[in-house]
C-alpha positions as CSV (number, residue, x, y, z in Angstrom):
1,X,29.7,13.7,21.4
2,X,30.0,16.1,18.9
3,X,27.1,17.3,17.1
4,X,27.1,15.0,14.3
5,X,27.1,12.0,16.2
6,X,23.9,13.0,18.0
7,X,22.2,13.7,15.0
8,X,23.1,10.1,13.7
9,X,22.3,9.1,17.4
10,X,18.3,8.9,16.6
11,X,18.5,6.8,13.3
12,X,20.8,3.8,15.2
13,X,18.6,0.6,14.6
14,X,17.6,-0.7,17.8
15,X,18.6,-4.4,18.4
16,X,16.4,-4.7,21.8
17,X,13.3,-5.8,19.5
18,X,11.0,-7.6,21.8
19,X,8.8,-10.3,20.3
20,X,6.3,-13.2,22.2
21,X,6.3,-15.3,19.2
22,X,9.9,-14.9,17.8
23,X,9.2,-12.4,14.9
24,X,12.3,-10.3,13.8
25,X,11.5,-6.8,13.4
26,X,14.8,-5.1,12.7
27,X,14.2,-5.6,8.9
28,X,11.0,-2.9,10.4
29,X,13.6,-0.8,12.4
30,X,16.2,-0.8,9.0
31,X,13.2,-0.1,6.5
32,X,11.8,3.2,9.2
33,X,15.4,4.3,9.9
34,X,16.2,4.7,6.3
35,X,13.1,6.2,5.3
36,X,11.8,3.2,3.4
37,X,8.1,4.3,5.1
38,X,6.3,2.0,2.3
39,X,8.1,-1.3,2.9
40,X,8.1,-0.5,6.5
41,X,4.2,-0.4,6.2
42,X,3.5,-3.3,4.3
43,X,6.3,-5.5,6.5
44,X,3.9,-3.6,9.6
45,X,0.8,-5.1,7.9
46,X,2.4,-8.4,7.4
47,X,3.7,-8.7,10.9
48,X,0.2,-8.1,12.0
49,X,-1.0,-11.1,10.5
50,X,1.7,-13.1,11.8
51,X,1.6,-12.0,15.2
52,X,-2.5,-12.2,15.2
53,X,-2.2,-15.9,14.2
54,X,-4.2,-15.2,11.1
55,X,-1.1,-17.0,9.0
56,X,-1.9,-20.0,10.9
57,X,-5.1,-20.0,10.1
58,X,-4.4,-19.8,6.4
59,X,-5.5,-16.0,5.7
60,X,-3.2,-13.0,4.4
61,X,-5.2,-10.7,6.1
62,X,-6.3,-10.3,9.7
63,X,-10.0,-10.3,11.3
64,X,-11.2,-7.7,14.3
65,X,-11.5,-10.7,16.4
66,X,-7.9,-11.6,15.8
67,X,-6.7,-8.5,17.1
68,X,-6.9,-9.8,21.3
69,X,-4.5,-12.9,19.9
70,X,-2.1,-9.7,19.0
71,X,0.7,-10.0,21.6
72,X,0.9,-6.4,23.8
73,X,5.0,-7.0,23.8
74,X,5.2,-7.3,19.8
75,X,2.7,-4.0,19.1
76,X,4.5,-2.3,21.7
77,X,7.6,-3.1,19.8
78,X,5.7,-2.1,16.2
79,X,4.3,1.5,18.0
80,X,8.5,2.2,19.2
81,X,9.6,1.8,16.4
82,X,7.1,3.8,14.4
83,X,7.4,6.6,16.7
84,X,11.0,6.6,17.0
85,X,11.7,6.8,13.5
86,X,8.9,9.5,12.7
87,X,9.5,11.7,15.4
88,X,6.6,10.8,17.3
89,X,4.5,11.9,14.2
90,X,2.9,8.1,13.3
91,X,2.1,4.7,15.1
92,X,-0.9,3.6,16.6
93,X,-1.1,5.6,19.5
94,X,-1.4,8.4,17.4
95,X,-4.3,7.2,15.4
96,X,-5.7,6.7,18.7
97,X,-5.2,10.1,20.2
98,X,-6.7,11.4,16.3
99,X,-9.7,8.6,16.6
100,X,-10.4,10.4,20.0
101,X,-10.8,13.9,19.0
102,X,-12.6,12.9,16.2
103,X,-15.0,11.8,18.9
104,X,-15.6,7.7,17.6
105,X,-16.2,9.7,14.0
106,X,-14.6,7.6,11.4
107,X,-14.8,9.6,8.1
108,X,-13.5,12.6,10.1
109,X,-10.8,10.3,11.8
110,X,-9.8,9.7,8.3
111,X,-10.1,13.5,6.6
112,X,-7.8,14.3,10.2
113,X,-5.0,11.7,9.5
114,X,-4.9,12.5,5.6
115,X,-6.9,8.9,4.5
116,X,-9.5,10.8,2.4
117,X,-8.9,13.2,-1.1
118,X,-11.1,15.0,-3.0
119,X,-12.3,13.8,-6.5
120,X,-14.0,17.1,-7.8
121,X,-16.9,17.7,-5.4
122,X,-16.5,14.4,-4.0
123,X,-14.4,13.0,-1.2
124,X,-13.7,9.4,-1.1
125,X,-10.9,7.5,0.9
126,X,-7.4,7.6,-1.0
127,X,-6.2,4.1,-2.7
128,X,-3.6,2.3,-2.0
129,X,-3.6,-1.0,-5.0
130,X,-2.3,0.0,-7.5
131,X,-0.5,3.2,-7.6
132,X,-0.7,4.4,-3.8
133,X,-2.3,7.4,-3.0
134,X,-1.1,7.5,0.2
135,X,2.5,9.7,1.5
136,X,5.1,8.2,2.5
137,X,7.2,10.8,3.6
138,X,7.3,11.9,7.5
139,X,7.9,16.0,6.6
140,X,4.4,15.9,4.6
141,X,2.5,13.5,5.5
142,X,-0.4,14.0,8.2
143,X,-0.2,12.9,12.0
144,X,-1.3,10.0,12.1
145,X,-1.1,8.9,8.7
146,X,1.1,6.0,9.1
147,X,0.7,2.8,9.7
148,X,-2.1,2.0,7.4
149,X,-4.6,-0.2,8.2
150,X,-7.1,-1.5,6.2
151,X,-10.0,-0.9,6.3
152,X,-12.0,-2.3,2.9
153,X,-14.0,-5.3,5.1
154,X,-15.2,-2.1,7.5
155,X,-13.7,-0.1,10.3
156,X,-13.5,-3.3,12.9
157,X,-10.2,-4.3,13.0
158,X,-8.7,-0.6,12.8
159,X,-10.9,0.2,15.8
160,X,-9.7,-3.0,17.7
161,X,-6.0,-2.1,17.2
162,X,-6.9,1.2,18.2
163,X,-8.3,-0.5,21.4
164,X,-6.0,-3.1,22.3
165,X,-5.2,-3.5,26.0
166,X,-1.3,-2.5,25.3
167,X,-2.4,1.5,24.8
168,X,-3.9,1.5,28.4
169,X,-0.7,0.4,29.8
170,X,1.7,3.9,29.9
171,X,4.9,1.7,29.1
172,X,3.8,0.2,26.0
């Protein structure tokens, strides 16, 4: 193949996107492939609500106790897409590595992946409501910056996601 063909090969949208609950991940793959990271991030949050069973319970958010209901197949598909289209820079496995490097210190973890900002002397979490302060750019964002997981209800949701059994499987 010519070098031009190999440059675009990475942007090809995979069609083998397994789901144990009938979720269609082609929109996510398309958003990530075309650099629509804010939209892909929202799709990921919405997908977690569906695949965790929270939507069936008429909730539009995921409790940390719902994480155990998320099929490994689906989480692995989401992870592969984020990893593929960010060159390995984004995804839960990257966040898990950063969390481990932070020795479980959530504030340090947030700092390392760019989820905090300075307001004068005060460090605070970045806002994603209204005008988002997060960086939806693969080149500019720190490693592990995306996908975002709301810690508004505490850190239990993200800690449970990062401890999902799928990450124990080398194949995810």
